[in-house]
Each structure stands twice: as structure tokens, then as C-alpha cells.
N, C-alpha and C positions, 0 to 999 in steps of 0.2 A: 503494500500498499503505500504510494506517494505523500509523504508527509506533511507537502505543501499545499495540498489537493486533497485532504482528508482530514478529519474531526482527529484531535489529539487529548488522551485520557491524561487525568493528574497524576503526578508520582505517589505511587500507595506503598507503604511499608514493607521491609524486607521480610519481617516475621509474620504477619497477619495475610498480606498480603490484600486486605482491603480498604485498611485505612489512609487517608491521605497524610502523605509525610508532614512530620513537623518536628523531629528531631534528627540530630546525627551522632553517631557515635565514632570520633575524631581516631580513637585509639582502631577500630577494627573496619572502619569505613563504612558503616550499614548504616542503611536509613531506617527509622525507626518514628511510629506514632507513640504518644506519650503513654499510651494503654501499655507497649510493648517493650517502654525503657526499665521497668524492673526485672522483667522477665531476660533483660538482655542482657542485664548488670550480673544476674545469678549463673548463666548461661556458663558464663570463664570468668572465677572469681581468681583465678591467676594472674589476668589482665589489671592494668589502672586504667578502665574506662574512662573516656573523657568525652560525656554527651554535651553536645550545646545545641541551640536551634538550628533548623537546617538553613536558614540563612547565613549561620557564621560558621558552617562548614569549614574544616582545612585552616583553623585559626589557631589550632594546638598543634605545636610542634611536636614531633615524635620521636622524643629521645631513645637511643639505642638502649638494649639491658647492659648492662655490666659482665662482660665474661668471667670477671671474677666473682662477684655478687651478683647471683641470679635474679635475685628478687629485689634488685635496684637498676633505676634508670639514671644513665650517666648526662648529666646536668653539667660537667665538666670537660675541660681537657690538657692533657700531659704536653705540653711542647718539648722537653726532652725526647720522654715515652713515643710523641706524635701516635697517640691513643685518646678514645675517651674515658674517663673514669666518674668513678662516682664518691659520695660522699665518704661512704666506708673503705674505699680506697684509698683516702687521705686523712681518715682515722686508722688505719692498719700504717701509716709511714713508708707504705713501699716508695711514694713520692716527696720525700722530706727532700726539701730543697728546690724543686721542680720549681720550673716556670705554667703556673696554671693560669688558665684563662677558662671564661665560661664560653660553653660552648653557643648559646646565642649571638654572642660579640661573635665569634668566629663566622657564625654562619652569614651574621648581617654583614661582616667585611669581604667573607665569600661571595656573596648574592650580588654586593656591591662591583665587584670586580668582573663578576657576570654579566651583571647592566653593565659596566664599560666596555667590555667585550661587544655586546649588542650594538650600544652605540656606535663604537666602530667600525662593524659591520654594515649596519643600516643608513650611517651620516655619511660613511665616507669609502669604504672597502666596494659594497655592493652595486654604489651610484658611479662609481669608477668603470665596474664591469660593465653597468648600463652604457656610460660613454663611450669602452673600448669599442661594443658593438656594435652603437652608432656610428663610431668612425669607420670602422670595417665595413658596415651597409652602405653608408655614405661613399666610401670609396670606389665598393661594389657596381655601385648605382652608374658614377662619374667615369669607370673604366670604358662603360659599354659604349657612353657620349665620345670619350676620344678616342676610341677605334674607331669609331663611327665616322671620325673628322679624318680618320688617316686613310678608311676607305674611299672614301669623298675625293681627295686630291688625287690619291693613285689613278681615280678614275679619272679625273681631267684629264692625267697626264697623258693617259693612255689613250683617249680620243685624239691628241692631237698626235698620235703617230697610228692611228686608224689601224686596218687586220694587221699590218705584221708583227704588232707586239702586242696582241690580242693573248696568245699564250703565255707572254711574260707579263701580264696584267692579274691575268689567273692563278699565275704562280707565286706573284706578291700577296694577291688578297688571300692566299690559302695558308701562309705564313702568319697573318695576320689572324687569320680565323683559329690556327692553332696555339699561337702567342695566348688571346683569348681565353680560350677554354683552359689552357693552362694555369694564368694566372687567378680565372676564377674559382678553378679547384683548389688552387692554392688557399685562396683568402676564405671560399665559405666552407672549407674545414678547418681554417683558423677561426672562422668564425661560429665554429658550431662547436670547437672547445672552449671558448668564451663564455657560450650561452648555457653549456655544460656547468661550467665551472661555477655562473652566475645561480644556475638554481639548485648545487651544492650549497653555495653559501646561505640563499635563503631555506633550505633545510636545515642548515645549522643555526641558522635564525630562531625557525622555528621551536628546535629543540631547545633553544637556552633558555625560550619564553616558556615552555613546559620545566624545565629548570628551576627557573627564577620563583614560580609557582608553587613546585615542590617542597611539602614538608616534610624529607626523608633528609636527615639530616648526614648519614653518611655518603649518599650519593651526590650531594652537593659538596660536601667534605675534600672528598675526592675525586672530584671530577677536575679534567687538564684543561686547562686554558689552551684552546688551540687555532685561535683567529691568524695568527701573525703568518701562518702559512698562505695566507693568502695575498698577504703583503707584497710577495713576490709574483709580478704582477707578468702576463703574455707578453711575450716578443710583440715587436710594433712592426710590420712589414710597411717599407718606405720604397715607395713605386716611382721607376725613374721611365716614365712614357716612353713608348718608341718614336722615330722621328723617319720622315720618309723627305728622302735629300736627291732630288732630280739633281743632274747638272745640265750642261748645253745641249742642244740635241743635234751639234756639229760632229760630236764625236759616235764612234758607231755607236748601234742601237743596244746591244749586248753588256756595252759598259756603261754607258750613258743615262740608261730611262731612270736609274734610281736603285737603292737599294734600300730593305729595312733598318735600321738600328732599332735592335731589339728593346723589350722594354724591361727594365731589369728589376727584380723583387729580392731586398735583401733584410735578413730580421733583424733587429733592435731589440736587445735584452732591458735597457734602459728609453725605450722611445714613450711607456706610458708612467706617469706618478698619480699615487693617491691622491684624491682631490681634495685641494685646498681651498681657500678662501677666495684666493683670487681665481679659481677653474668655477666658482661659485656663481663668478658675474658672468661668464661668458663660457660657450662652448670653444673646446680648443678645436682649430681650423685643422681638416685633413690636408695629408700632403698636396693634392692636385687643388684645395682650396688656398694656398699661401700667396701671398699679397705680393705682386712683383714691383720691382725696382722701376725707376725710369727707363734703365738699359733693357728692362724687361726680364730680367733674371729672378730671381728667389734671393728676399734678404738674407745675409748672413746669422747663422746661429749663434746668439751669445754664450762665451765658454768663460768659466772660471778663470780668472790672469792667472799665469805662473808667478807674476812678480808684483806687488801692489804699485797704483799709479796715481800721482797726486794731482786730482781734477781743479781743485781750488786752497787756497793756504788763507783763513782767518785767524787774526789776531783778534781774541774775545775779551783781551786786559789783562787778565790775571798773571799777576807778575810775584815776585820777590815773595813773602810771606800768602798770598791769596792762592787758591789752586782752582781748575777746572776740573770739578767732580764728574759732573753727568753731562750726555749728548742724550738726546730722543729726536728720531725723526720723525717727522708729518708725512713727508714725501722725497721723491730724489733731489729735490730741486731747496729744500726748506727744513730747519732743524730748530730745534731747542737745545739750550744749555744753561746751566746752573755753577755756581761754585760758591766761595766761600763768604756768599756775602748776600743781602738779602732781595737780589733782584735773579728773574731769569728770562734770558734774551732771544731772540727769532732772530734768524740769520737767513738770507740769502746764498745758498750753494755756488748758483752759478756767478752772481754779481761778489760773491765773496762780501757783503755787505748787512748790518745791522738793519732789521726794517721796524721792530718796535722792542720795546724791555715790561715786562711787569714785576712789580714790586710784590710779594708776599701778605698777607693781610695782616701779618702778625707782627712783622719786621724780623721774622726769624731766619734763621740761611735754609732754603730748601735741602732736607736728605737727601731724597730721589723725586725723579719727573719721571713722565711715561706720557704717550700720547694715548687718545680713548678712538675706537673706530671712528666717531663721529669727529676725531679732532681738534678732542678738544684736548688741554695740558692739564695733567694731575701732578700734585706735589706734597711729599708728606714732611709735615711738620713735628720735628721729634718735640720739643719744646713743649711746644702747646698740645701735644700728641692729636692731631688733628689730620685728616688727609683731605685735602683741598682739592676743586678743580675751575679751573678758569674759564668763565664763560663770554662773552660779550665786552672784556677790557675789565670786568670785574672778575671776583675770585669767593666764590661759597666753599661755607663749609660742610664734607658730604660726612665724613666720621669726626666722632668724637672719643677717643679710647678713656678706659680709666684701670689703672692699674699695670697699663702697658701702653707701652713706646713704640709708634710706626717708626720702621726705615725703610726696606726697599717698596718699591711698588711696580706693577705693569697690568696690562689691559691682555684678556683672553680675547680669542677669537670669536666667542659668544658674546663680548661685548662687557662682561663679567671684570672686578679689580680683585686680584692676587696682593695681598699686604702683608709681607713680613712684620715677625714685631717680637720684643723680647718685656719682659714682664720686670716689675719691681723686686720677683722672687726668682731674675737673673736666670728662667724659662723662658723659651722663646717659641716662636708657631706660627703657621701662615693660616690665610681666612680668606675665604673667597666671598666678595659682597658683591651683590647686586643693586646697584645704586647705594642705600646706607644700608640696607637689609643682609645681615649674617646669614652665607647660603651651607657653606663647610669650613672645618677648621681641622687642620691638620697639626698634629705637636707629638713631637721625639719624646719620649718618658722611659727612663732606665732602657734604652736601645730598643725602644718597641713603638711602632707607632699607632696613634690612638687617633683617629678618624672619624668624626662628627658629621 
């Protein structure tokens, strides 16, 4: 019976099979009505049954049984032994002076790591594979048009020579058809491999989502993160199109009619890169879509220089006992600087000149500066314990800390602020802010990371 076109019955109790489900045992994964709860509880008294409302099912963590003390559940984890333990294990002193953690805390950190893997797969790797598939598909469609242009050129040249060169024309066309067939087969096979890998990524994403929802601690605890294997992207085929080059007609027909310079297909292991913020702003052009220069050739690919080159020298005015401490780039042409005074200077790299200066709100010197995604300047003030933003020539206080002093600051891809700070108790931590709202805290305590 098709569930889309037929009536659906309500879920029934797994014991009596008549009454509508009202409760759920998270331990046994059994649906119950209220009348059957008692019967279920006494049916297996060895289990610690966790009965909750049906709507709240899967809310109870399923702690593993202790291998040493069978009647106890393990709510702790020994780092040295890498095994779940119960309170009786602690009392037995078998884990004396071992590093002990709550299993639920480890579970939360592991699920957070899995969520990071899901985010990487969903937001970067999978879209990158889709981009690669689109790029290959575009190249395939353009190859047909380019090969058709070659056929047309050969045909027009053949008409000038009439019947005596018809056999040569057919021969050259056959070469083009053979090249097109070979290249299409190569690219189609490559496209099939990319799509197959994309399908596997989506399958992994679905599996990871199920793992996120899982209450089986051991299953999640010992799950191995594997998404990094997809970071090794497929090779990129670079197409160099065939050319038809006819010489003058005065020479012998067999020598001068022209010949095909074959299309070349090469594989570049570094032709693709994981999608980044720049790629989100626009799709990467395929090899056949690259813009031409005024001379008709493709623009050169920018490469890292073996030796750095000086573009502009800027005199910031800092000397003697005053130092230039920070530089933040707004663009390839403009930068912000700060040093041992209360001003932050904005320079043109091309002109090498000062465009404007901003004074800190408190008159203190800025410890660190950064530029946000929207182009605003952010700086930290350790003495005032504040993080500030410069907008429309004015300074606004964004964050004010208590018992902590901000030091470094940077802006993430998603527009959040990462602020490093140290406390009056000489501890340090990193906090992620969305505006002035704290989203995440990362702190190192006793050589262990604590992340909230």
C-alpha cells in the first residue's frame, strides 16, 4: 500500500499492540502505553529502564555496562586506559592518579568534532566536487563547439581546392572526430569518477548525521573521523585545443593544405582547490573560458615568487623608542598600521602615502588590530579591557571584559571575531564572538583543552 495515497494508522504499543503509544523506554528502545509501563519494568529487572514520554525518546544517554562491575553503568572515562569506567572502578583504586573525565563531556566534544566534519563536507568539500563536475561538464560542452569550428574551417578551405582535395578533407575530419571521441571519453570517465566520489561524500554526510543523533556512546566514542581523505581532490584536465593551420596554396597540395595540431589533455593534481570565500563569490572559469589579453593569448598564471619583491616602501614615522607593532590589510592596495601610540594609520600601498588616522577612544595604544569582512577596523585595548570597532570615522565599544584583558584579535570567514585574552589569574583563553555575543570558548587547563 502506498503511504502517500492511503490512510495511516497511529503508532501502537509494542506490548499490547492496541493502545496508542504514549511512553518510550530509552534503554530497550520499546514503545509503550501508560498501562504497559509497569509490565515492561518487571519483565527485565536486570536493566535500568529509562522510560520517558514518547516525544522525548532518545533523550537518555545509553551508558555502557562496566566490564568489571556488571551491575554498574560507566559514566566516566579513564584517559590512560582509554576505557569507560564506573564509580566502583574509582573506589577500587585501579585508576589511582589517572586522568578521569565524564563520558558525557567526551561525547559532547566528539560530536562537536563530527559536526565540524559534517560542516567541512557540506560547506566546502561537497560543493567543491560539485564545482569540479560543473567545470568538466562545461568543458565537454565547449569541446563540441570548438571542434565544430575546426570542421567548418577545414570545410571552407577544402571548397577552395574543389574535388582534388576531397579525400584529404575527409581524412582530416576523421582525425578530428577521432580526437573528439577520445577526449570526450576521457573527460566523461573523469566526470563519472567525480560524481561517484560526490555520491560517496553525500552518503558519508548522511551516516554522520545519524551518528550525531545516536545515543550509543561507544559507537560515537570510537568513530574514526575520515573526511580528510576527500581533501585530496581529483586531477584537473587542462585542454589545449587543436588548431587548423593552412599554408599558402602555391605549394604542393599534399604539403600545403594544412594539418591538425592535436588537442592535448594533461592532468594537473593541483588544478582544483577546496572552495574558499573567494570561490563563493564567483565560479572559477573553465580552461576554454579564460579571458584573453590584447595580444590574444591567455593571461599568465600568478605563481609564488622565489624571492620577495619590494612593491612600495612606506615611512610610518616610528623610530627610536617607538615601534610599528601591527599591520592589517584591507585590500591589495590599502593597509592599517598601529604602534606604540594612540593612533591607527591608513595607508595607500600604491601611492605609499598616509590617507587618514584614527585615534583610540581611550587614548591608550591598541594592542592588536584586524579588519572585518565588511572592511571595518577592529582593535583591542588592554588597559580598558575592551574590543572596539571603527565605523564612519567613529569608535564604538563592542566588548568589555571583566577579570580578563584582550590581546590578539582576528576576523573569521563567517564574520565572527576571535579574541585571545589572559586573566588576572594568569590563565589564557580564546573566545569567539558574534558581535558582542559570546559563541565559543577554548581554554587550555592542565594540558587539556576545555571547549564550551
